[in-house]
C-alpha positions in Angstrom: -16.7 26.6 -15.8 -13.0 26.5 -15.0 -10.6 26.4 -17.9 -7.7 24.0 -18.2 -5.0 23.8 -20.8 -3.0 20.5 -21.0 0.3 20.8 -23.0 1.4 17.5 -24.6 -0.5 14.8 -26.4 1.1 11.6 -25.2 -0.5 9.1 -22.8 -0.1 11.5 -19.8 -1.7 14.4 -21.6 -4.6 12.3 -22.8 -5.2 10.8 -19.4 -5.2 14.0 -17.4 -7.4 15.7 -20.1 -10.0 12.9 -19.6 -9.9 13.2 -15.8 -10.3 17.0 -15.8 -13.0 17.0 -18.4 -14.9 14.4 -16.3 -14.6 16.7 -13.3 -16.3 19.5 -15.2 -13.4 21.5 -16.6 -13.4 23.0 -20.0 -10.2 21.3 -21.2 -8.1 22.0 -24.2 -5.3 19.6 -25.0 -2.5 21.1 -27.1 -0.2 18.8 -29.2 2.4 20.3 -31.5 2.4 17.2 -33.8 -0.1 16.2 -36.4 -1.3 13.3 -34.3 -1.1 12.1 -30.7 1.6 9.7 -29.3 4.7 11.5 -30.6 7.9 11.5 -28.5 8.1 8.5 -26.1 4.6 7.1 -26.1 4.4 5.6 -29.6 7.5 3.3 -29.3 7.0 2.2 -25.6 7.0 -1.5 -25.0 3.7 -1.2 -23.2 4.4 -3.3 -20.1 1.8 -3.1 -17.3 2.2 -5.1 -14.1 0.6 -5.6 -10.7 4.1 -5.9 -9.2 5.4 -2.9 -7.3 8.8 -2.3 -5.8 7.1 -0.6 -2.9 3.7 -0.6 -1.3 2.8 2.7 -2.8 3.8 1.7 -6.3 2.1 -1.7 -5.8 -1.2 0.1 -5.1 -0.7 2.4 -8.1 -0.1 -0.6 -10.4 -3.1 -2.5 -9.1 -5.3 0.5 -9.8 -3.7 0.9 -13.3 -4.7 -2.7 -14.3 -8.3 -2.0 -13.1 -8.5 1.1 -15.2 -6.9 -0.5 -18.2 -9.3 -3.4 -18.1 -12.2 -1.0 -17.9 -11.1 1.1 -20.9 -10.2 -2.1 -22.9 -13.7 -3.5 -22.4 -15.6 -0.3 -23.3 -13.5 0.5 -26.4 -14.6 -1.0 -29.6 -11.9 -3.4 -30.7 -10.1 -2.9 -27.4 -6.7 -1.3 -26.7 -4.5 -4.2 -27.3 -4.5 -5.3 -23.6 -2.9 -8.7 -23.2 -3.4 -9.7 -19.5 -4.5 -13.3 -19.7 -1.1 -14.9 -19.1 0.2 -12.6 -16.4 3.9 -12.0 -15.5 6.7 -13.9 -13.8 9.8 -12.5 -12.1 12.5 -15.2 -12.4 14.9 -16.0 -9.5 18.0 -18.0 -10.3 19.3 -20.9 -8.3 21.5 -19.9 -5.4 20.5 -16.2 -5.3 19.6 -15.9 -1.6 18.8 -12.2 -1.7 16.5 -12.6 -4.6 14.7 -15.4 -2.8 14.2 -13.2 0.3 13.1 -10.3 -1.9 10.5 -12.4 -3.7 9.2 -13.8 -0.5 8.7 -10.3 0.9 6.9 -9.1 -2.2 4.7 -12.1 -2.0 3.9 -11.1 1.6 3.4 -7.4 0.6 1.0 -8.5 -2.1 -1.3 -10.0 0.5 -2.0 -6.4 1.7 -2.6 -4.7 -1.6 -3.5 -7.2 -4.3 -6.9 -7.4 -5.8 -8.1 -10.6 -4.1 -9.4 -11.9 -7.4 -5.9 -11.8 -8.9 -3.4 -12.8 -6.2 0.4 -12.9 -6.5 1.8 -16.4 -6.0 5.2 -18.0 -5.7 5.7 -20.6 -8.4 8.1 -23.5 -8.8 10.4 -24.1 -11.8 8.1 -26.8 -13.1 5.1 -24.5 -12.9 7.1 -21.8 -14.7 8.0 -24.3 -17.5 4.3 -25.2 -17.9 3.3 -21.6 -18.3 6.2 -20.6 -20.5 7.6 -23.7 -22.4 10.6 -21.7 -23.8 12.1 -21.1 -20.4 15.1 -23.1 -19.1 13.6 -24.1 -15.8 16.7 -25.9 -14.6 18.4 -22.6 -13.9 15.6 -21.3 -11.7 14.9 -21.4 -7.9 11.4 -20.0 -8.1 9.3 -17.3 -9.7 7.0 -14.5 -8.4 3.9 -14.6 -10.5 1.4 -11.7 -10.9 -1.8 -12.7 -12.6 -4.0 -10.7 -15.0 -1.3 -8.3 -16.2 1.0 -8.1 -19.2 1.1 -5.5 -21.9 -1.0 -3.0 -23.8 -0.7 -1.1 -27.1 0.4 2.4 -26.2 -1.1 4.1 -29.4 -4.4 2.4 -29.2 -4.6 3.2 -25.5 -3.8 6.9 -25.9 -6.2 7.4 -28.7 -9.0 5.6 -26.8 -8.4 7.8 -23.7 -8.3 11.0 -25.9 -11.6 9.9 -27.5 -13.2 9.5 -24.1 -11.8 12.9 -23.1 -13.5 14.5 -26.1 -16.7 12.7 -25.1 -16.6 14.7 -21.9 -16.1 17.9 -23.8 -12.4 18.2 -24.1 -11.0 19.8 -27.2 -7.9 18.2 -28.8 -5.9 20.7 -30.9 -3.2 19.2 -33.1 -0.4 21.2 -34.8 -0.7 23.5 -31.8 2.7 24.8 -30.5 2.8 26.6 -27.2 5.0 29.7 -27.6 4.6 31.1 -24.1 2.8 30.6 -20.8 2.5 33.5 -18.5 0.6 33.9 -15.2 -1.3 37.1 -14.5 0.0 39.0 -11.5 -3.2 39.9 -9.8 -4.6 37.9 -6.9 -5.7 34.5 -8.0 -4.4 35.3 -11.5 -5.1 32.9 -14.4 -2.7 32.0 -17.2 -2.2 33.3 -20.6 -1.1 30.6 -23.1 0.2 31.8 -26.4 -0.3 29.3 -29.2 0.8 29.0 -32.8 -1.8 26.8 -34.5 -1.4 26.1 -38.2 -1.5 29.6 -39.9 -2.5 31.7 -37.0 -1.6 32.6 -33.4 -4.0 33.0 -30.4 -3.9 33.5 -26.7 -5.9 31.2 -24.5 -6.8 32.1 -20.9 -6.8 29.2 -18.4 -7.2 28.7 -14.7 -5.2 25.6 -14.7 -2.2 24.5 -16.9 -0.8 21.0 -16.8 2.7 20.4 -18.2 2.5 16.9 -19.8 5.2 17.6 -22.4 7.1 14.4 -21.8 10.6 14.6 -23.5 10.2 18.4 -23.9 8.7 19.1 -20.5 11.8 20.9 -19.1 11.4 23.7 -21.7 8.1 24.7 -20.1 9.6 24.4 -16.6 12.4 26.7 -17.6 10.0 29.2 -19.0 8.2 29.4 -15.7 11.3 29.5 -13.5 10.9 25.9 -12.2 13.8 24.2 -13.8 15.6 23.8 -10.4 12.8 21.3 -9.5 13.1 19.4 -12.8 16.3 17.4 -13.0 16.1 14.8 -15.8 17.8 13.7 -19.0 16.6 12.0 -22.1 18.3 8.6 -22.4 18.3 5.7 -24.9 16.5 2.5 -24.2 16.6 -0.5 -26.6 14.3 -3.4 -27.2 14.4 -5.9 -30.0 11.8 -8.2 -31.5 12.9 -11.7 -32.7 11.9 -13.5 -35.8 8.9 -15.8 -35.4 9.2 -18.8 -33.1 7.2 -21.8 -34.2 6.0 -22.8 -30.7 4.6 -19.3 -30.1 3.0 -19.3 -33.5 1.2 -22.5 -32.7 0.2 -21.2 -29.2 -1.2 -18.0 -30.8 -3.3 -20.1 -33.3 -4.8 -21.9 -30.3 -5.5 -18.6 -28.5 -2.8 -19.1 -25.9 -0.1 -16.7 -24.8 3.0 -17.0 -22.7 3.5 -14.7 -19.7 5.7 -11.7 -19.6 9.1 -12.6 -18.0 11.4 -10.4 -16.0 14.8 -12.1 -16.1 16.3 -10.4 -13.0 19.7 -12.0 -13.3 19.8 -10.9 -17.0 18.2 -7.6 -16.3 15.8 -8.0 -19.2 12.1 -8.1 -19.8 10.7 -10.6 -22.3 7.2 -10.5 -23.7 5.4 -12.1 -26.6 5.1 -9.9 -29.7 3.0 -11.6 -32.3 4.9 -14.9 -32.9 8.2 -13.6 -31.6 9.8 -12.4 -28.3 10.3 -8.7 -27.5 13.4 -8.3 -25.4 14.1 -5.1 -23.4 17.4 -5.1 -21.5 18.5 -2.7 -18.8 22.2 -2.8 -19.4 25.0 -1.0 -17.6 24.1 2.4 -19.2 27.1 4.2 -20.7 27.4 7.9 -20.4 27.0 8.4 -24.1 23.4 7.1 -23.8 22.5 10.0 -21.5 22.0 13.0 -23.8 23.2 15.7 -21.4 24.4 17.6 -24.5 20.8 18.7 -24.9 20.9 20.0 -21.3 17.5 20.4 -19.6 15.7 21.0 -22.9 15.1 17.6 -24.4 15.5 16.6 -28.1 15.2 19.1 -30.9 11.7 20.4 -31.5 11.8 18.8 -34.9 11.7 15.4 -33.3 8.4 13.4 -33.0 8.9 9.9 -34.4 12.7 9.8 -34.4 14.8 7.0 -32.9 18.4 6.6 -32.0 20.7 4.4 -34.1 20.9 0.8 -32.9 23.9 0.1 -30.6 23.5 -3.6 -29.9 27.2 -4.0 -28.9 26.6 -2.5 -25.5 23.8 -5.1 -24.9 26.0 -8.2 -25.4 26.4 -9.2 -21.8 22.7 -9.1 -20.9 21.6 -10.7 -24.2 24.1 -13.5 -23.8 22.7 -14.4 -20.4 19.1 -14.4 -21.8 19.9 -16.4 -24.9 22.2 -19.0 -23.3 20.8 -19.4 -19.8 17.2 -18.2 -19.6 15.7 -19.0 -23.1 18.0 -21.1 -25.2 15.4 -21.3 -28.0 16.3 -17.8 -28.9 19.6 -19.1 -30.3 17.6 -20.4 -33.3 16.2 -17.0 -34.4 17.5 -13.6 -35.2 16.1 -10.1 -34.7 13.3 -8.9 -36.9 13.5 -5.4 -35.7 15.4 -3.2 -33.2 14.2 0.0 -31.5 16.5 2.4 -29.6 14.1 5.0 -28.5 14.2 8.2 -26.3 12.7 8.2 -22.9 13.1 10.8 -20.1 14.4 9.8 -16.6 14.5 11.6 -13.3 17.3 10.7 -10.9 15.0 8.2 -9.1 13.2 7.1 -12.2 9.9 8.1 -10.7 7.3 10.5 -12.2 6.8 14.2 -11.5 3.1 14.6 -10.7 1.5 17.2 -8.5 1.5 20.9 -7.6 4.3 23.3 -8.2 5.4 26.6 -6.6 3.0 28.4 -9.0 -0.7 28.1 -8.0 -2.7 26.6 -10.8 0.3 25.1 -12.6 0.8 21.4 -12.3 3.4 18.9 -13.5 2.5 15.6 -15.0 5.7 14.6 -16.8 9.0 12.7 -16.8 7.0 9.4 -16.5 9.7 6.7 -17.0 6.9 4.1 -17.0 4.2 6.3 -18.6 2.0 3.5 -19.9 1.8 1.8 -16.6 1.5 4.9 -14.5 -0.5 7.5 -16.5 -4.1 6.4 -15.9 -3.9 6.1 -12.0 -1.6 9.1 -11.7 -4.1 11.2 -13.8 -6.8 10.2 -11.3 -4.5 11.2 -8.5 -3.6 14.5 -10.0 -7.3 15.3 -10.7 -7.9 15.1 -6.9 -4.9 17.4 -6.3 -6.3 19.9 -8.8 -10.0 19.7 -8.0 -10.0 19.0 -4.2 -6.5 20.5 -3.4 -5.8 17.2 -1.7 -3.8 14.1 -2.5 -6.0 11.0 -2.4 -3.0 9.1 -0.9 0.6 9.9 -0.1 2.9 10.0 -3.1 4.8 13.1 -2.0 8.1 11.3 -1.6 7.7 9.3 -4.8 6.1 11.7 -7.3 5.9 15.3 -5.9 7.7 17.6 -8.4 9.1 19.5 -5.3 11.1 16.6 -4.0 14.0 17.9 -6.0 15.8 21.3 -5.6 18.9 23.1 -6.7 21.0 20.4 -5.1 20.1 18.1 -8.0 22.7 19.4 -10.3 23.3 18.1 -13.9 26.3 16.2 -12.7 24.3 14.5 -9.9 21.4 13.8 -12.2 23.5 12.1 -14.9 25.3 9.9 -12.4 22.1 9.0 -10.6 20.2 8.3 -13.8 23.0 5.9 -14.9 22.9 4.2 -11.6 19.1 3.9 -11.4 18.8 2.6 -14.9 21.6 0.2 -14.7 20.3 -1.2 -11.3 16.7 -1.3 -12.5 16.6 -5.1 -11.9 19.1 -5.3 -9.0 17.8 -6.4 -5.6 16.1 -3.6 -3.6 17.1 -3.5 0.0 14.7 -0.8 1.1 16.0 1.2 4.0 19.4 -0.5 3.8 20.1 0.3 0.1 22.1 3.5 0.4 23.2 3.8 -3.3 26.1 6.2 -3.7 26.0 7.7 -7.2 25.9 11.4 -7.7 26.6 12.5 -4.1 29.7 14.4 -4.8 28.2 15.9 -8.0 25.3 17.3 -5.9 25.6 20.9 -4.6 28.7 21.5 -2.4 28.8 19.1 0.5 27.9 20.8 3.8 30.7 21.4 6.3 28.8 19.4 8.9 28.6 16.3 6.5 32.4 16.5 6.1 32.8 16.8 9.9 30.6 13.7 10.4 32.6 11.8 7.8 35.9 12.7 9.5 34.5 11.1 12.7 33.8 7.8 10.8 30.2 8.4 9.9 28.7 6.0 7.4 26.6 8.5 5.5 23.2 8.1 3.9 21.8 10.5 1.2 18.3 11.7 0.7 16.9 14.8 -0.9 20.3 16.5 -1.2 21.1 15.9 2.5 23.7 13.6 4.0 22.8 11.9 7.3 25.0 9.9 9.7 23.6 6.4 9.8 26.2 4.9 12.1 29.8 5.7 13.2 32.5 3.3 12.1 36.0 4.4 12.8 37.5 0.9 12.3 36.0 0.1 8.9 33.6 -2.6 10.1 30.9 -1.8 7.6 32.1 -3.4 4.4 28.7 -3.9 2.7 25.6 -2.0 3.4 23.0 -3.5 1.0 21.8 -6.5 3.0 18.6 -8.0 4.2 20.1 -9.4 7.4 23.4 -9.8 9.3 24.0 -6.1 9.0 27.7 -5.1 9.4 26.6 -2.1 11.4 24.3 -3.8 13.9 26.7 -4.0 16.8 27.9 -0.5 16.2 24.3 0.9 16.3 23.6 -1.2 19.4 26.6 0.3 21.2 25.7 3.8 20.2 22.1 3.4 21.6 23.4 1.9 24.8 25.9 4.8 25.3 23.1 7.3 24.9 21.0 5.5 27.5 23.8 5.2 30.0 25.8 8.4 29.5 25.6 11.0 26.7 25.8 10.9 22.9 26.3 13.5 20.2 24.1 13.5 17.1 23.3 15.6 14.1 19.6 15.9 13.0 20.3 16.6 9.3 17.1 14.8 8.4 14.8 17.6 9.7 13.3 20.4 7.7 13.2 23.9 9.2 10.4 26.2 8.1 9.8 29.8 9.3 6.2 30.9 9.3 5.4 34.5 10.0 2.5 37.0 9.4 -0.6 38.3 11.1 -2.5 35.1 10.0 0.3 32.7 10.9 -1.4 31.5 14.1 -4.8 31.2 12.4 -3.2 29.1 9.7 -1.8 26.6 12.2 -5.1 26.7 14.3 -7.2 25.9 11.2 -4.9 23.4 9.6 -3.2 21.4 12.5 -4.5 19.6 15.5 -2.6 20.7 18.6 -2.5 23.9 20.6 -0.6 26.6 18.9 2.0 27.8 21.5 1.3 31.3 22.8 4.4 31.8 24.8 7.7 32.5 23.0 9.9 29.4 23.3 7.0 26.9 23.8 6.7 24.1 21.3 4.2 21.4 20.5 4.1 18.4 18.1 1.1 18.9 15.8 -0.4 17.2 12.8 -1.7 18.7 9.6 -5.0 17.2 8.5 -6.5 17.4 5.0 -9.8 19.3 5.3 -11.8 16.9 3.2 -10.4 13.4 3.7 -9.1 13.8 7.3 -5.8 12.2 6.3 -2.7 13.2 8.2 -0.6 14.9 5.5 2.2 16.5 7.5 3.7 16.7 11.0 5.6 19.5 12.6 7.1 20.6 15.9 5.8 24.1 16.1 7.7 26.6 18.2 6.7 30.1 19.0 9.8 32.2 18.2 8.2 35.6 18.3 10.8 38.2 19.4 13.7 35.8 19.6 17.1 37.4 19.6 18.3 37.5 16.0 21.9 36.4 16.5 21.2 33.6 14.1 19.7 34.1 10.6 16.9 31.6 11.5 14.8 34.0 13.6 15.0 37.1 11.6 11.3 37.9 11.1 10.3 39.5 7.8 8.3 42.2 9.6 8.6 43.6 13.1 6.1 42.6 15.7 4.6 39.7 13.7 4.1 36.3 15.4 6.7 33.9 14.2 6.7 30.1 14.3 9.5 27.7 13.7 8.2 24.4 12.1 10.4 21.3 12.1 9.4 18.3 10.1 10.8 15.5 7.9 13.3 16.8 5.4 12.2 14.6 2.5 8.8 16.4 2.6 10.0 20.0 3.0 8.9 21.1 -0.5 5.5 19.3 -0.2 4.9 20.7 3.3 5.6 24.3 2.4 3.3 24.2 -0.6 0.6 22.4 1.3 0.6 25.2 3.9 0.6 27.8 1.1 -2.3 26.1 -0.5 -4.2 26.2 2.8 -3.3 29.9 3.3 -4.7 30.8 -0.1 -7.9 28.9 0.6 -8.3 30.6 3.9 -7.0 34.1 3.3 -6.9 34.7 -0.4 -3.9 35.6 -2.5 -2.5 33.9 -5.6 1.2 34.5 -5.9 3.8 31.8 -5.4 4.7 32.9 -2.0 1.2 32.3 -0.7 0.9 35.9 0.6 -2.0 38.2 0.4 -1.4 40.8 -2.3 -3.2 43.8 -1.0 -0.5 46.2 -0.1 -2.4 49.0 -1.8 -5.0 48.7 1.0 -2.3 49.0 3.7 -2.6 45.5 4.9 0.4 43.4 5.9 1.2 40.0 4.5 -1.2 37.5 5.9 1.3 34.6 5.8 4.9 34.2 4.8 6.6 30.8 4.6 10.4 30.4 4.3 12.2 27.1 4.1 15.5 27.6 6.0 16.5 24.0 6.1 19.8 24.6 4.3 20.9 27.5 6.5 20.2 25.9 9.9 21.6 22.7 11.4 20.5 20.9 14.6 22.9 19.0 16.8 21.8 16.7 19.6 23.0 15.9 23.1 21.1 13.0 24.5 21.4 10.8 27.6 21.3 11.1 31.4 24.5 13.2 31.4 23.3 15.5 28.7 22.5 18.4 31.0 25.8 18.4 32.9 27.7 17.9 29.7 26.0 20.9 28.0 26.5 23.1 31.1 30.2 22.3 31.0 30.4 23.8 27.5 28.7 27.1 28.5 31.0 29.5 30.3 28.8 32.7 30.6 27.0 32.7 34.0 23.8 34.1 32.7 23.7 31.7 29.8 24.4 28.8 32.1 21.4 29.8 34.2 19.3 30.1 31.1 20.2 26.5 30.1 19.9 25.1 33.6 16.4 26.5 34.1 15.1 25.4 30.7 11.9 23.4 31.0 10.9 20.4 28.9 9.3 21.4 25.6 10.9 24.8 25.7 13.4 26.7 23.5 15.7 29.2 25.1 14.6 32.7 24.0 18.1 33.9 23.7 21.1 32.2 22.0 24.1 31.1 24.0 27.7 30.3 23.3 28.6 26.6 23.4 32.3 25.5 23.3 33.1 29.0 22.2 30.6 28.9 19.3 28.1 31.8 19.5 24.5 32.0 18.3 23.3 28.6 19.6 19.6 28.3 20.4 19.1 25.5 22.9 15.9 23.5 23.1 15.0 20.9 25.7 13.6 18.3 23.5 14.9 14.9 22.3 13.6 12.6 19.7 15.5 9.7 21.3 13.1 9.9 24.3 16.1 10.2 26.6 16.9 13.3 28.5 18.5 15.7 26.1 18.8 18.9 24.2 18.9 20.2 20.7 21.3 22.9 19.6 20.0 25.0 16.7 22.5 27.2 14.9 23.6 28.6 11.5 24.9 25.9 9.2 28.3 27.5 8.8 29.0 27.1 12.5 27.7 23.6 13.0 30.7 21.6 11.9 32.9 23.6 14.3 30.6 22.9 17.2 30.2 19.2 16.4 33.9 18.8 16.2 34.6 20.6 19.5 32.0 18.6 21.4 33.4 15.3 19.9 36.9 16.4 20.8 35.7 16.8 24.4 35.0 13.1 24.5 31.3 12.9 23.7 30.7 9.8 21.5 28.6 10.3 18.4 25.5 8.3 17.4 23.6 8.0 14.1 20.2 7.4 12.7 20.1 3.6 13.3 20.6 4.2 17.0 18.1 7.0 17.0 15.5 4.8 15.4 16.0 2.1 18.0 15.7 4.6 20.9 12.6 6.4 19.6 10.7 3.1 18.8 11.3 1.9 22.4 9.4 5.1 23.6 6.6 4.6 21.0 7.6 7.7 19.0 6.4 7.9 15.4 8.1 9.0 12.2 6.3 10.1 9.0 6.4 6.6 7.7 4.3 5.4 10.6 1.5 7.8 9.8 1.7 7.9 6.0 -1.7 9.4 5.2 -3.6 7.5 7.9 -6.9 9.1 8.9 -6.6 11.3 11.9 -8.6 8.9 14.1 -6.5 5.8 13.3 -2.9 7.3 13.3 -2.5 7.0 17.0 -1.9 10.7 17.5 -5.0 11.6 19.6 -2.8 13.0 22.3 -2.0 15.9 20.0 -5.6 17.0 19.5 -6.5 20.2 21.5 -9.9 20.2 23.1 -11.2 22.7 20.6 -10.0 20.8 17.6 -12.8 19.2 15.5 -12.6 16.8 12.6 -13.2 18.0 9.1 -17.0 18.6 8.6 -17.2 16.1 5.8 -16.2 13.4 8.2 -18.8 14.0 10.9 -20.8 11.1 9.6 -17.9 9.0 8.4 -17.9 5.3 9.4 -15.6 4.3 12.2 -12.0 3.7 11.4 -11.2 0.1 10.5 -7.6 0.1 11.8 -5.6 1.4 14.8 -2.0 2.3 15.3 -0.1 -0.4 17.2 3.4 -1.3 18.5 4.6 -4.8 18.1 7.3 -7.0 19.6 8.5 -9.6 17.1 10.5 -12.7 17.8 13.2 -12.6 15.1 16.1 -15.1 14.6 19.7 -14.1 15.0 20.9 -11.8 12.2 17.4 -10.6 11.5 16.9 -8.5 14.6 17.1 -5.2 12.6 15.5 -6.6 9.5 11.7 -6.4 9.6 10.7 -4.5 6.4 7.7 -2.2 6.2 4.5 -3.8 5.0 4.9 -7.2 6.5 1.5 -8.6 7.1 0.2 -9.5 10.6 -1.8 -12.7 10.4 -4.3 -14.4 12.7 -4.4 -18.2 13.3 -6.4 -18.8 10.1 -3.9 -16.9 8.0 -6.2 -13.8 7.5 -4.4 -10.5 7.3 -5.1 -8.4 10.4 -2.5 -5.7 10.1 1.0 -4.7 8.9 4.2 -3.1 9.9 5.5 0.4 9.0 8.9 0.9 10.6 11.1 -1.3 12.8 14.4 -1.6 14.7 16.0 -3.6 17.4 15.3 -2.2 20.9 18.5 -2.4 22.9 16.8 -1.8 26.2 13.9 -4.1 25.4 16.2 -6.7 24.0 13.8 -7.4 21.2 12.8 -6.4 17.7 10.1 -3.7 17.7 7.9 -2.6 14.9 5.3 0.1 14.5 2.3 -0.6 12.4 -1.5 -1.0 12.3 -4.1 -3.6 13.4 -7.6 -4.1 12.4 -10.0 -2.5 14.9 -11.7 -5.9 15.4 -8.6 -7.7 16.7 -9.1 -8.9 20.2 -6.5 -8.9 23.0 -6.5 -12.7 23.2 -6.1 -13.3 19.4 -2.9 -15.2 18.6 -1.0 -13.3 15.9 2.1 -13.8 13.8 4.2 -11.7 11.5 5.0 -13.0 8.1 8.5 -11.9 7.3 10.8 -13.2 4.5 8.6 -16.3 4.1 8.5 -17.3 7.8 5.8 -16.6 10.4 7.3 -15.0 13.5 5.6 -14.8 16.9 4.2 -11.4 17.5 3.0 -9.6 20.6 0.9 -6.4 20.6 2.3 -4.1 23.3 -0.1 -2.3 25.5 2.5 0.5 26.1 6.1 1.2 24.8 8.7 -1.0 26.5 10.8 2.0 27.7 9.8 5.1 29.5 10.5 8.6 28.3 13.2 10.2 30.4 14.2 13.7 31.4 10.7 15.1 31.9 9.7 17.8 34.3 7.7 16.4 37.3 4.7 18.4 36.4 4.6 17.0 32.9 4.7 13.5 34.4 1.8 14.0 36.7 -0.5 16.8 35.6 -3.1 17.3 33.0 -3.0 20.6 31.0 -6.0 22.6 30.0 -4.8 22.8 26.4 -5.0 19.2 25.4 -7.5 16.4 25.6 -5.3 14.0 27.5 -2.5 14.0 30.0 0.4 15.8 28.4 2.2 13.3 26.3 6.0 13.2 26.5 6.3 13.1 22.8 4.4 16.4 22.4 6.9 18.8 20.9 9.4 16.2 19.8 10.3 16.2 16.2 9.0 13.9 13.5 11.5 12.4 11.1 
């Protein structure tokens, strides 16, 4: 039986202990306090909701309510779950953005709600009937979620721990972890040194889960993982009013008012006995972020401590609630005030998943631990037991989404911004919040060069990306749902690429170097496409989970064996090994590297953090080595019908010009060339725009110089918005269009080699219920670029038949395009519409992309290869994003 040690006895530790014990592990939960729930759990407000700010969080919250209801019903006396009245998000009169946001969440809920408990839009009079204390005159509408509300954190945690013990878990109180050490031999287990009451002991475990909450960074530091754990303990207030007669009367009748989210007042309000519990998200001052503790958390003597009350900083939000939203509160005072510690990551999302150390998992920094712990524990159990995620939360919850770029300065600024804007409208892809950028690691020279050319920069995972170029200051406000300031600029950039040539910077790509005598075998067994044999050849390929068949990653894989080493990129770790250069979406770099390492360990053995086989004593070479070189390499783009002639004009050497001129589609030049006087540039004839084009790969410290020289020569730059438009017109996908779809529904069949077979467990699986599709949507003026992800596709009866993933305005098609999915049973003659911001828009399912891929070799246009199952697809070898 596998041994698991869970460190931390809050709701997260109890929940994962139960899941692992149910899965057959011998589990020991270690809590340094004399009882469970110390730290942040005991004083939590206990809110649980079916609302989610994104589709993934929506699904997580729906599952949370299912699990909470189940444990409440099977626990004697229950766990204090109050879900009978539901919740309402309040939208004030005249707040257009909030109205649009509410309508989109209503639409999104049609895709992911439990049908028995639908989300609804409610009128002011309906809100007043449900919650008599509300001033309905100030409201435009409300977004109501049914069968949710709040739960008692202490009752819940103890009930879950009791269930864990019923499955065999041991709960050790007064047990302080002194040290965790991983054995160095292959597949080594952990030695956990514990001080328990009057003795010390060492426990051996195959699995260790860090569920230490406020103190979780101490364990991360001990194991050398603190660079992936940016977070600070902050203060959060809530106050409970004196009894309100109307609530007392309702409670005597067995009635209850719904939980309210006063969005304009940035405050949640729920019933607490006969009073109202008010929890504001104010403009958080720097003093409320306890960076003086560093990445350590509170003193170890803390368990049930609170911060002193500081109600003066809540005056603005409380004034709004009391005088506008709920005037009845003017008649009562506060019975109690809590200012408790909680731990926040920069994005306010949990850290849940694998780490760089095999067998060691993070389950901590849960800002909303009561709402998230049960379903995330179920998710983490799958990662531990099956080595697979049950669904994609890599961008949201993976501990490896952060790196050294998330400095303490960045983390503090971003935590303040995220907390303070907790109830601000969320504009999705057009949000682009700015806090912390300059406090991150030193800005790259390329980002500065882009900015000097007028780039409006976006920021994700420590990387700045040019969204659009705006030399004249047209873009005054980015956060909008429609009438985007940048729309005409992006349109002109895309048109310039189609008609002439444009210069781009692909900073959103990850770059991973895979070497070793088992490198080819790893790609063959884990991905779908042909693994290139010829140095310089590349293919787009998809990584498929071996049990579920879900598409978990995508790469352009290029054989770079023997490439000239004038750039640091292609310096192989050992001579004569095969080497592959994998390009994928930058936001998933940490996830993708560790997923490949996990697959390598499963296939070839080995247990150290590099995923290499540790058998040097037997004279064997490393089976696999993976190196993330994303920070040391940049990729520039030349795209458009004049790309070739433009690039040749920048290459002076005769031999190098010949190398570029003869370069075939889907090929990397095997020797670097000098471009505009900048040496060490590896040229690839691929283009994610779908236009004729080239990529220029070079060391990061040279990229800014090359970009500036090409721009100085008169080549106009283009950004990510134009790229998105161009790639959608060709039907090219990004990671968000696949997003854990099953291999046979993702629309990537063209990248399956003839010899590839589905995972054995899926041989008898039922046929897929959905299919990847491309839509043309009739959108009104100002909304051409504005179709959000997860808009439902409806048939004439109003039944949901599909949804969108990504979208853009197609400048060649002259229409809004959206990628997405349709039910497999949709017929060609079905009349469909897209529900978007409360309106049903005409929708056409496209049989093929509206624009052709350009710049192909003739043989690629007309012949069928022996390596793939279909005619060679132009996107093969083009990068994901």
